[in-house]
C-alpha positions as a Markdown table, in Angstrom:
| # | Residue | x | y | z |
|---|---|---|---|---|
| 1 | Met | 6.7 | 11.0 | 8.7 |
| 2 | Ser | 10.2 | 11.7 | 7.6 |
| 3 | Met | 11.4 | 15.3 | 7.8 |
| 4 | Ala | 13.1 | 17.1 | 5.0 |
| 5 | Asp | 16.0 | 19.3 | 6.0 |
| 6 | Lys | 15.5 | 22.3 | 3.8 |
| 7 | Arg | 16.3 | 25.9 | 4.3 |
| 8 | Ile | 14.0 | 28.8 | 3.4 |
| 9 | Pro | 15.8 | 32.1 | 3.5 |
| 10 | Val | 13.7 | 34.9 | 5.1 |
| 11 | Thr | 14.5 | 38.3 | 6.4 |
| 12 | Glu | 14.8 | 39.0 | 10.1 |
| 13 | Glu | 11.5 | 40.9 | 10.0 |
| 14 | Thr | 9.7 | 37.9 | 8.4 |
| 15 | Leu | 11.3 | 35.5 | 11.0 |
| 16 | Glu | 10.1 | 37.7 | 13.8 |
| 17 | Lys | 6.5 | 37.8 | 12.4 |
| 18 | Leu | 6.5 | 34.1 | 12.0 |
| 19 | Lys | 7.7 | 33.6 | 15.6 |
| 20 | Arg | 4.9 | 35.8 | 16.9 |
| 21 | Leu | 2.3 | 33.7 | 15.0 |
| 22 | Gly | 3.3 | 30.5 | 16.7 |
| 23 | His | 3.0 | 29.4 | 20.2 |
| 24 | Lys | 5.4 | 27.9 | 22.8 |
| 25 | Gly | 6.4 | 24.4 | 21.9 |
| 26 | Gln | 5.1 | 24.6 | 18.3 |
| 27 | Thr | 7.5 | 23.7 | 15.5 |
| 28 | Tyr | 7.8 | 25.7 | 12.4 |
| 29 | Asp | 6.5 | 22.7 | 10.5 |
| 30 | Glu | 3.4 | 22.7 | 12.6 |
| 31 | Leu | 2.9 | 26.5 | 12.2 |
| 32 | Ile | 3.4 | 26.4 | 8.5 |
| 33 | Asn | 0.9 | 23.6 | 8.1 |
| 34 | Glu | -1.6 | 25.4 | 10.3 |
| 35 | Met | -1.1 | 28.5 | 8.1 |
| 36 | Met | -1.6 | 26.5 | 4.9 |
| 37 | Glu | -4.9 | 25.0 | 6.2 |
| 38 | Ala | -6.1 | 28.5 | 7.2 |
| 39 | Tyr | -5.2 | 29.8 | 3.8 |
| 40 | Lys | -7.1 | 27.0 | 2.0 |
| 41 | Lys | -10.2 | 27.7 | 4.1 |
| 42 | Glu | -10.0 | 31.4 | 3.4 |
| 43 | Lys | -9.6 | 30.8 | -0.3 |
| 44 | Phe | -12.6 | 28.4 | -0.3 |
| 45 | Ile | -14.8 | 30.9 | 1.5 |
| 46 | Lys | -13.7 | 33.7 | -0.8 |
| 47 | Met | -14.7 | 31.5 | -3.8 |
| 48 | Leu | -18.1 | 30.8 | -2.4 |
| 49 | Lys | -18.7 | 34.5 | -1.7 |
| 50 | Glu | -17.7 | 35.5 | -5.2 |
| 51 | Arg | -19.9 | 32.9 | -6.8 |
| 52 | Arg | -22.9 | 34.0 | -4.6 |
| 53 | Glu | -22.3 | 37.6 | -5.5 |
| 54 | Glu | -22.2 | 36.7 | -9.2 |
| 55 | Gly | -25.5 | 34.8 | -8.8 |
| 56 | His | -23.9 | 31.4 | -9.6 |
| 57 | Phe | -25.2 | 28.4 | -7.8 |
| 58 | Val | -22.4 | 26.4 | -6.1 |
| 59 | Asp | -23.0 | 22.7 | -6.4 |
| 60 | Phe | -21.9 | 20.8 | -3.3 |
| 61 | Asp | -19.6 | 18.5 | -5.2 |
| 62 | Glu | -18.1 | 21.4 | -7.1 |
| 63 | Ala | -17.3 | 23.2 | -3.8 |
| 64 | Phe | -15.0 | 20.3 | -2.8 |
């Protein structure tokens, strides 16, 4: 896959937090993708919980 050379300005504080989330040898690209996948899963679970609390049936096909 080709890499895009883009710059995303962040504060020093944000950069330090980002560094602490990753592990040795992990690229920022890998870390950001991992974070995006975790966010998508969290968002999906939140949607399911909200629907259950509202008493709405969640159809399997709708869930995806």
